[in-house]
N, C-alpha and C positions, 0 to 999 in steps of 0.2 A: 252243183255240188254233189259228189258221189255220196250214196248212202253209208248210215252209220255202222261202223266196224264193229269187231268183237271187242277192241280194246276201249270203244267211245264209252265217257262216263256221261258227257251231256250232249245233248243235240237238240236245236232249235231249228224250226224247220217252217220256210215260207212267212217269215214275220212282217206285217204290214201294218205301218202306222202313219196316220195323216192328220196335221193339225189344221183345221180348218181346209182351204184348198191348196195346202202345201203337204206334198208326200214326204215324210220324213224317212222312211222304210219301205222298201218296194220288194216284198217278199225275198228278205234276207234268211239264209241258212247258215248255221254254224256247229261245227263238231269239236269238240274237245276229247282228247284220249287221257287215260291213267298214264301218270307219270310223265308229262308233256308241259312244256311251256308253250303256251300258244299267244301268239301276239295279234292285238287287234290293232289296227291303223287304219287311218283315214284324214283328209284333209278337213277344214272348218264346214260343218254343215253335210259332213258324210254321214253322220248318223250313228255314229258310236256312243254319243251318250244317252240317246234314244235307247238303244239297242241294251245299253248297261242297266238303265231305270226299269225297261221292261223285264229283264232278267231278274232284277232284285224284287220285283212284284210291286213296285212305287209307280207305275204307270200301266193302263192295260193297253194291250196290244187291240188293232181293229182285227185281226186274224193272227193266226201262226199257232204252232204248238210246240210244247217242250217236254223232253224224254230226258230224264234221269234216273242213270240206271235202269230199272223195271218200271219206274213208274211215269205215268204222262199226265199232261195238264193241257187244258186249253188256254193260250197265253190271253184271253180276254178276260179270264177270272183268276189269274194267278195272283197271289198276294204276298206280302212280306212274310207273312207267318209260313207261306208254303215254300217259300225259297228257303227258309231256315230248315224246316223241317224235312227239306230234300238233301240238305248238305252243302247249300250255297252259302259260302261266306264272302263278304267284302271288306275291303280296305279303300278307303276313299281318298282322294288327294288333300282334303282339308283334314287336319290331325283331328281326332276324336280323343285322345288320352288325355289325362288330366295331371298337368305339369306338377303341380302343387302337392300331388299325391305320391304314395311309394309305389315302386312296382307291383308290390303283394296287392295294394287296395287296387291299382288299376285292373290286374288281373281277375281280381275278385269281385269287381264292383257289380257285375251282373247276376251275383247271389250264388257265386262259387266259394264262398267260406265255409268250412268245416263246420256244422251245427252240431253241439251236443244233445243230450236228452232234455235238457232244461232249457233250451232256445241258446245257451250261452256260445260264442264262438271258440271253437277248439283251436287256437293259434298253433299248437305245436303239429297237428296233423295238416292245418291249411299251409304252415310255412314248408313243410316236406313235399306237400304236393304242388306248391308253388315252385321249389327250387327244382323239383323234377322236369316241370314245364320250361323253366329258364334253362334249364341244361339243354333240354330236346330242341330249341329255337335258338341256342348259341348266343342267350345274352349274359356276359359275362359280368356280373354286377351283383351287389347284395341286394335281397328284396326287400331291404329298408331304404334302399336308395330313392330318391325322388327323380321322378322320372324327367325333370325340366333339368335335371344335371347329366341327364345323357346325351351322347352323340345323335345328331339327326337320326342315322340309318339305326341305332338301338332304339330310338322311338318308334320308328316305324316297325321293328321288330316285335316290341311290346304289343302293337297293334295287330300283328300278325298272329302273334301268341295268342293273344286275347280270343281272336277269331276261331281259332281251331285247336284250342286247347282240351275242348270236350273229346275231341276224335281222336281215335287211335291213328297211329301210323299204319300208312296202307289203304286207309279207309277210302270210300268211294265218294268222296267230296270234291268241290271245285271251289278255289280259292280265286276271285276277281280283284286284281289291284288296278287302282285308276291313277296313272301317274304317280306311283310311289316314289320315284326319283326327281322327282320336278324341281324340289327345293334341296338338294342334296349336292354338297361339292363333290369333285370327282373320285376322291379316295373312298368317300362314304359309300357313293355309287358301286364301285367296285366291291366293296364288304357286303352289301345287301344282295346284289346280283349273284355273288358266289352263293351266298344263303339259299338264295331261290333255287340255284340248280343243286344244291343239295339235298333241298326239300324234293325236287321234282326226282332225283335219281336213287336217292336212298330211301324216302317215304312213299314213292309212288303217287307224289300229290299232283294232280292235275290243277294247274294255273292258268288263268286268262289275265294276259299282260297287257294293259293299255298304255303306250308311251307314244311322244313326238320324236324322243331320241333314237333316230335309225340304228346307230353304231351301238347300243344297247340291245337291240334286236337281232343285227347278226351276232353280237355276242353270245346271245343265251337262248334266242327262240328256237324251238323245233320246227314249228310250221307256223304260219303267217296268214291271216284273213286281210283281206284289204277291201275296206269300203269307199265308194265314191258315188256321192249324189244320192245318198239311201239304197246302194246297190252293192251286193258281195261280187265285185269284179274278179277276184282272183283269190285261189289259195295255194301259197308257196311252199315247198318244202325247205329244210336248211341248206340243202346241196346247192350251191350257186348263188346264195343270199349275198347281195352288197347292198351297201347305202345306194348307189346308183341303180341299182334294179328296184329297190323299195321307191325310191323317191318318184322313179317314172311310172309305177304302178300307181301312185296315190294321185298324182297328178295328170295321167292319161295321156302324156306325150313326152316327146325325148327331151332331157334335161337342157341341152344347148340351147333349145327353145323357150326354155321356161326362166332358167336364173340369169340375172345380168351379166354383162361381161365384165371382168376384173377392171379397176380402175386402170386410166394409163396415168403413166407419168407426167406431171405437171412441171412447167418452167419454173425454176427457183423464184422466190419470191421473199420479200422483207416478213421475218417471223409475226404473226398474229398473237402468238402465246410464247411465253418464256417462262420457264423455272430456272432460277439461278441459285444453286446451291440450298436447296429447300430442305429443311428438316421439320417433321413432325408428325406425331402418330405412329412411329415406327420407321418412315421413311427417313434416309439420312443422306445428305449433301447431294439431292438430286438435282441434274440439270439436264433440260430439254428444251427445244424449241419445234412449234410447229407453224408450218405457214398457211397462209390463205389456200384451200381448195386441197389441202393436204389432209389423210386419214392415217395418223399414228395409232399402232397398236402396241397394247401392253399386255406381255404375257408373263407368265411365272406360276410357280405352284402355290397351293393354299397357304397363307399366312407369307407370301412375296411382298405384300402390300401394294398390289397392282387396284384394288379398290381403294385404298387409302390415297394415293396419288389424285383421282378424281374429285375426292372429298376434301382435298387441300386445295384444289382449284377452285371449288365450289364454294369453300367457306364453312363447311360441315363440318371439318377437323382443323384444328387451331396449326396455323403456320408458325412454328417456334422461332424460326431465324431462316433466314434467306428471302428472297424475291419471288413473287410473281407478278409478271408485266403482261400487258395486255396493249398491242401496238405502240410498243414502248414506253408505256408509262406503268409505274408500278401501282397496283393495286393494292387497297386496302381492306382485306377480306375479315370482316369481323363475325360476319352470318352469311348465308345463301342470300338475304336480300341484296346486300352489296355486289356479288356476283350477278344475279339476275339483273340489276340496274346497268351492270358494265357489259350486259350482252352475252353472259354465258349460260348457258342450258345444262340440266343435268338429267339423265336417265337412271335411276338406281336400279341395283339387281334385283332386289326385293320389291316386286312391281305391286303385290298384293298388300304387303305392309307398309310403303314409304311411298307409292306413287299414285295411288287411285283411292277415289271416295267411293267403295263397291255400291251403295245403296244410293247414291245422288247421279244425276244425269249425265250423259255427255256434254251436255252444255256447260254444267257446274264444273265438269273436271276439266274441259278445256280452259275455263276460264280463270284455274287455280292460281295460277301466277301472274294474272293482270286483271284483278278482280276491279279496280279503279277505272279500268277502260270502259266499265259498263256502269258508272255512275256518273250522272249530271245532274248539277242543281239539286242535290239530295235527292232523285229519283233513280230508282234501279232501271237502266234501259233493257229489259228483258228481251225484247223484239228484237233489238239490234243484237244481242248475245247470240239468240237463237238464229238467228239469219247467219252469222258467222260460224256457227257451229254447223249448220248446215253446209255452208260451203267448204269446211274442213272435212266433212265427212265425205263429201264429192270429192275433192283433191287429192285427200290421202288414202282412199280406198277403203273405208270403214265400212263394214257390211252392217247397218242398222237401219230402221225403219225411219228413225226419228230422232233429232237431239234430246228429245226427251226422255229417251229409254234410259234405263239403269245403268251402270256399269257391270254389275254382276250378271245381268244378263248376256253380256258378250263374250264369245272366245277368248282363251288367253292371247291370240294374233290380234284379234281388233282391240282389246284393251290396249295392248303395246302400240298400237297404230294411234289410239287417241293420245296417250303419254307422248308418242313421238311429235304428233300435230300440234301438242300444246307449245312445244318449243320451235318448231320448223315454221310455223306460221309467224313468228316473230323476228325471223331472220337472224339468226344468234350467230355472232364472231365466232364464238367456240360452242361445240356441243360435244359433251361427255356423256359416253354410253359405257354402261357397265351391264354386261352379258345381255347385249340388246335382243337376243332372239332366243333367249332361254325359256324352254317348255312351249314354245309355238310348233304349230305344222309345217311341213314343208313349203306350202303354198302361202304360208304368213311369212315365213322365212325369206322367202325371194322378194316378196312386196316391202319388207322392212331393209333389206339390201340395196334395194331400187333407192328408197328414200334416201338413205344414207349417203349413195353415190351421187344423188341429186344435190343434196345438200353440199356437199364438196365440190360438186361443178358449179356451184352458186357462189363460191368462195368462202364457205362456211369453214373453219381449222376443226378437225374431226379427231376426237381422242376415244380409243376403243379398248377397254379392257375385258378380256374373254379367256375362257377357259377352251373355247371351241377353235382350234387349231385351223380347220377348215375357213372358218369366218374370218381370222387374222388374215389368212394367206389369200382370201379372194378378195379383200376390202382394202388392204393396207398396203403401203408404198414402202414403209419401214415398221420395223417392229422391235421394240426394247424389251428386254428380258431382264425381270427383276428377280433377285434372291434376298431375302431377309432387309427388304426395305432399301436395298441399295442396286444401281445399274450394273448389271453383269456384263451382257452382251446386246449390240446393237446390231440387227439385220437390215441390210439396205438391198435388196435386189433389182438391178437396174432393168433385168427382163422379168421382172415377178418373183414372188416368194412361193414357196411350196409349204405344204404342212411338214414334210420331212427335215425342212431348214428348220423351221421352228421347231420340232419335237427334238433334233439333234440339239439344239443350243439349249434347250431345258435340260437335255440330259448332261450334256457336257458341263453346265452350270452347277448342276446338283452334284455330281461327281467331283467338283473342283472343291 
């Protein structure tokens, strides 16, 4: 990497970190300029998280140095207090705001209330300062509004405002954002990215932006540092950036040798899954059929009902009228247990909230939907459960040392593989997937696509609800486009679908 330039706010040099015999960082260097959005990307195990922890002072490096403006530190001795003193601010992927408190209280919770001579809170001056902060950061709400009532993007803006509120615009600080868009819908993402661009351009704020979403990097990043196997393998400028260029830099080989081929058309067969005039949860008069080995995509803007369709089939939302049939037989779906017993699997959009037990082991998470399989004669067959989990780790490419490893120690991509494996090893008749590759890196994305294609090849009927048009185009033979809970357009590409096909259908339906 080149030497730090005159506009460089932060410079990390030759950072090395090992855990036992595993070297996580091998002499990484990173420079961030004033007024730029600098993206940091890489696959699972590339070293991104380790580098961020060292930069935050919560993990000592084995060696390496840090320079912020004119001050220098040895990263073996760098602390969280030194990080804050040097102007480094962090917004982590897991929210740290308090939903039940007001915006004012969230912005003042670290001692930013205005205090009078008698030790009382001066509410007038506190409110004025908070209003100034909210205006600066584009938070259009009342200071008394509860944070839990805000949109996800606005909650993230409150976190950013809290991190930067004590600094003047144009100050030589660095804001590090770790996957800030991971849980946001597309419209909220656009709002947040626009605000970040404004901070960088108008306030000259230096931003370190960590994300798995390559399209966001193409949209907003001025430069990109790519980590692979603990090394900084490339720093790319904005000119010529594309998703293909970034993906190839991450995986280290041409994409055509990495991503699976799109699914081929399969001979028509009798439908496995049928919905006949189904109503419920805002979905109206929906009729669809999915054949064995088919991958059906569901597209639609936020509020279209694409996730609700999956919940209706899984028994998580009540079918008010109409029929859901499996292999020609109508199902009585009172709850998800009925769907599971019928051979239906479901991977929800919110992995952390609804699909995993974070502190429990891989083995426990894999057995969640079939606990009775491991109880015989009143005894828990733990040995068999672990043996099956070890086999699943190998079969589904889960990167983990043991079935006893807790889920929260895995990357997002490996957590999602566990959730997929939970169903795939049961050989489901129908597999329902809601945003199956959301917030995973490009390598895990390719692995998950392969698992989906393999399930279809073995006769499973797959239904995917996704906002990722590339994913739908790559995996699906048909895509239905919903608007306000109704079927608007069906796309059936005999020679394959493209992102443009789906994008145009979404636009046409929205304009209708």
